[in-house]
Structures are given as C-alpha cells and as structure tokens.
C-alpha positions in Angstrom: -134.8 121.6 85.0 -136.6 121.6 81.7 -140.2 120.4 81.5 -142.2 119.3 78.6 -145.5 118.1 79.9 -146.4 119.2 83.4 -148.2 116.0 84.2 -145.3 113.8 83.2 -142.9 116.1 85.1 -145.0 115.9 88.3 -145.2 112.1 87.9 -141.4 111.9 87.6 -140.9 114.2 90.6 -143.2 111.9 92.7 -141.2 108.8 91.6 -137.9 110.6 92.4 -139.1 111.6 95.8 -139.9 108.0 96.6 -136.3 107.0 96.1 -134.9 109.5 98.7 -135.1 108.9 102.4 -138.0 110.6 104.2 -137.1 114.0 105.7 -137.2 114.2 109.5 -139.1 117.5 109.4 -142.4 117.5 107.6 -142.8 121.3 107.9 -144.0 122.6 104.5 -144.4 119.1 103.1 -148.2 119.2 103.1 -148.1 122.5 101.3 -145.6 121.1 98.7 -147.7 117.9 98.3 -150.8 120.1 97.7 -149.0 122.1 95.0 -147.8 118.9 93.3 -151.3 117.4 93.3 -152.7 117.1 89.8 -156.4 117.3 89.0 -157.8 114.6 86.8 -157.5 115.4 83.1 -160.9 115.7 81.6 -161.5 115.0 77.9 -162.2 118.0 75.7 -165.5 118.1 73.9 -165.0 117.4 70.2 -166.7 119.4 67.5 -170.1 117.9 66.7 -171.5 118.2 63.3 -174.9 117.1 64.5 -176.5 115.4 67.4 -178.2 112.9 65.1 -175.5 110.4 64.0 -177.0 109.8 60.6 -177.0 113.6 59.8 -173.5 113.9 61.3 -172.3 111.2 59.0 -173.9 112.9 56.0 -172.2 116.2 57.0 -168.9 114.4 57.4 -169.2 113.1 53.9 -170.1 116.6 52.6 -167.1 118.0 54.5 -164.9 115.4 52.7 -166.4 116.4 49.4 -165.7 120.1 50.1 -162.1 119.1 51.0 -161.6 118.1 47.4 -161.9 121.8 46.4 -159.6 123.2 49.1 -155.8 123.3 48.8 -155.1 121.2 51.9 -152.1 123.3 53.0 -153.6 124.4 56.3 -152.4 127.9 56.0 -154.9 129.4 58.5 -155.5 132.5 56.4 -159.2 131.8 56.4 -159.3 131.9 60.2 -159.7 128.1 60.6 -156.7 126.0 61.9 -156.9 123.6 59.0 -158.7 123.1 55.7 -160.7 120.2 57.2 -161.9 122.6 60.0 -162.9 125.1 57.4 -164.8 122.4 55.5 -166.6 121.4 58.7 -167.4 125.1 59.4 -168.9 125.3 55.9 -171.1 122.3 56.5 -172.4 124.0 59.7 -173.0 127.2 57.7 -170.4 129.1 59.7 -168.1 129.7 56.8 -168.2 130.1 53.0 -166.0 128.7 50.2 -164.7 132.2 49.5 -163.2 132.3 53.0 -160.3 130.3 51.5 -158.1 132.8 49.8 -156.9 130.2 47.3 -160.4 129.3 46.2 -161.3 132.9 46.1 -158.3 133.7 43.8 -159.2 130.7 41.6 -162.8 131.9 41.3 -161.6 135.4 40.6 -159.4 134.1 37.8 -162.2 132.0 36.4 -164.6 135.1 36.5 -166.9 133.5 39.1 -166.4 136.5 41.4 -165.2 140.0 40.7 -162.0 141.5 42.1 -164.1 144.0 44.1 -166.2 141.1 45.7 -162.9 139.2 46.5 -161.5 142.3 48.2 -164.7 142.9 50.2 -164.5 139.2 51.3 -161.0 139.8 52.6 -162.0 143.0 54.4 -164.9 141.2 56.0 -162.5 138.5 57.3 -159.6 140.7 58.3 -161.2 144.1 58.9 -161.8 147.3 57.0 -158.9 149.3 55.9 -156.6 146.5 56.9 -154.8 146.5 53.6 -154.3 150.3 53.4 -150.8 151.6 53.4 -149.9 152.3 57.1 -146.3 152.9 58.1 -147.2 152.7 61.8 -147.6 148.9 61.7 -145.1 146.8 63.5 -142.1 146.4 61.3 -142.9 149.2 59.0 -140.7 152.3 58.6 -142.3 155.1 60.5 -140.7 158.2 59.2 -140.4 160.2 56.0 -136.7 159.7 55.6 -135.1 158.9 52.2 -135.3 155.2 53.2 -139.0 155.0 52.1 -139.7 153.6 48.7 -140.8 155.8 45.9 -143.5 154.8 43.4 -141.0 153.3 40.9 -139.4 151.1 43.6 -142.8 150.1 44.9 -143.9 149.1 41.4 -140.8 146.8 41.1 -142.2 144.7 43.9 -144.9 143.4 41.6 
C-alpha cells in the first residue's frame, strides 16, 4: 500500500474498517486503535517581521522592494529557501544583499565589490577552504592515476 499523506491514509483506513463486519475477537484491537489515533494538527507559527502590524507592513513593503533586485529563481545558494525568504531575512538584518551569489557577481562586475571580498563572502557562507581542490570529496577521483586532469585539461573547463 502506498501512502501519500499519513493523515489521509489513516482516515481512509478508518472508513474502510467501518465497511467490514466487526471481528469476534477484540484482542489487540485497542492497541491497533491507539496506534491509528492521530493527534490534532497544530498550525505552524509563521515568520513574523514584527509584532507591531504597522512596522510589519513597512518591513513587508521593504522586502518587496528588495525582491526587485534579486533574481527570483529560488536557487537556495544563499542559504534561504527562496528569494522572498532572503529578502525577509535582510529586512530583519539576518542577511545581506551579497548573500545572493547573483547580486554578488553583478556587483563584482560593476566594481562595487572586489573579487577578494566576493570570495570572502562565499567562504563566510559556505566555510573556509570549501573551494580548495580536494579529491577526497564525494564523487571526486581519489587517486593519482592517469585519469586525473592535467593543468591543460583543467584550463579547458573555463
């Protein structure tokens, strides 16, 4: 049996059980009923921009304004699940515009930040030495056999 949503599956099982005649023996039925019992689903708390509604509305408008400068592709490279989530993080001062690698590349091209600063931003987000050559990474070749690329082959990748 394939299940998609455990709550819907449990509900279907209860309805199916009602169509069958009651079993003569109730041994184990209480235990089974206990296992099938579903706790009430509680709503998840949403991200609050501010407790004051007026300030929250202003922050929402600011996040929408920031969204105009983000690519809107929701790649997640910044660490946020979406560009809107990154914009909301920026409004709450939990993120910066340079956390978006696309904005960072654009600013680097326009000369607003140096390549060194852009690289330090990436290392701050993803960890120091993360971008160093390391053949022990998953999926990398981990030996010195002739299969490794030489400098000429490596240069052809760019």
